[in-house]
N, C-alpha and C positions, 0 to 999 in steps of 0.2 A: 686720303681715300678711306672709305668705310671698310670695316673688317668683314670679310666674306665668310659665310658659314657653309659647311658642306650640305648638299641637298639631302632630302629624305632618302632612305634606303632605296636602291634601284633593284630591278629584277636581276636575277643571276645572269651573269654573262655580260651585262652592260658595263659594269665597272671594269671588268677585265679588258673589254674592247677599248674603253677610254684610256686605260693605262698603256695598252699596246700602241695606241695612236700617239703616245708621247705626252699626254696631258698629265699635269701634276695637280692633284687636288690640294686646295689650300688647307692649312692646318688651323685648328682652333688656337687662339692665343697668338697667332703670328702677328708681328708688329705691323707689317704692311705686305700684302700679297701683290705680286706683280706677275704678269704672264711671262713664262720663261720660253715658250715655244711659239712657233707661227700659229699652230692650231689653237693654242690658248688665246693668243691675241685676236685671231679671227673670231672665235666664239664670243669673246668679250665684246668685240666690236658689233657682232650680229645681235648680241643681247642688248646693247645700247640702241641699235637701230629699232629692234622690236619694242623696246621700252618707249622710244620716241613715238612709234606708231600707235602704241597703246594709249599714250597721252593724247595724241591727235584724235584718235577714235573717241575717247571719252569726251573731249571738247566738242566734237561734232555731234555726239549723242546729246550733250547738254544743249547745244545750239538748236538742234531739231526739237527737243522737248520744249524749249522756250518758244519756238515758232509755233508748235502745235497749240500751246497754251494761248498764245496771242490770237491764233485763228479761232479757237474755241470761244475766247472772250469776245472777239469782234462778231462772231456769228450769233452769240447770245444777245449782243447789243443791237444787231441788225433787226430792224422792224420795218415792215412794209405796210402801208395803210390798207385798210380793207378795200378790196376791189370787187366789182360785180362779177357774176359768172362769165359774162361775155368778155370782160377785160382779161380775166384769168385765161379764158379760152384762147384769145388772140396772142397772149404772151406764151402760153404753152405751145401754140402752133409755131410761133417764131422760134421757140426753144428747140424744136425738132427740124427746123429749116423749111417750114412751109412758107410759100410766098403769099403775098396779099391776094392774088387771084385764086389760089388754091384754098386759102382760108375762107374767102368770100363764097366760093362754090360749095364748100363743105358745110358752112354754117348757114347757107342760103341768105347771104347779106350782100348788099352792094359793096363794090370795092371801096368807094368813098367812106362808107360806114366802118369798114375794117380799118382804113387809114385813121379815121377819127378815134376808134377804140384804141388803136396802137398809140396814137399821139397822147391821148388822155392817160393811158397807163404809164407811159414814159414820164410824163409830167407828174403824175400822182406819186410815183415811186421816187422821184427826185433824181432820175437818171438823165444822162446827156444823149443817149442813143438807145435804140431798141435792144442792141446787143448788151449794153450795160443793164438795162431794165431786166432782161432775161436772166443775166447773171445774178443780180440782186434778188430777184423773185425766186430763183432756184435755190440760192444760198439761204434765203429766209424760209424756204419750205412752202412758199405760197403756190408754186407750180412745180411739176416734175418735168424732167426732160425725157418723158416717155412719148411714144407716138400718140398723136391725137386720135380720139375715137370719133365715131360718126355722130356727133352731137347735132341735133336738130333744134329748130326754134320752137 
């Protein structure tokens, strides 16, 4: 077991309270310090638990930092091909949950035309669904998930 050293000086009264509680401070140069009382054993065990939690927290912070770096890297690599204003408009509309009939009415287009714009946008982005296309377009910064404006033809 490693040699324990006394802590930095404590405020007045703390040391007296510890001594009254029956704790024995380890001495410098002691060959091996072992807890002599229940309180010492308890504090030592709690210190081990806290030390383990500290190590777990540091591991979690490291894991999260790595994940953030991966996300930033993947976001930088993500590229969406240029889309026309209409294609971006239908993706933005889908991003805020607008239905095809609502988008068609707002943009003054036929429903079939909106379906075609959506289909082309999904294919152009390389997505498998409109939901995935929206996610990729928002992640790439091509559209925002803000409410659609009153865009006219």
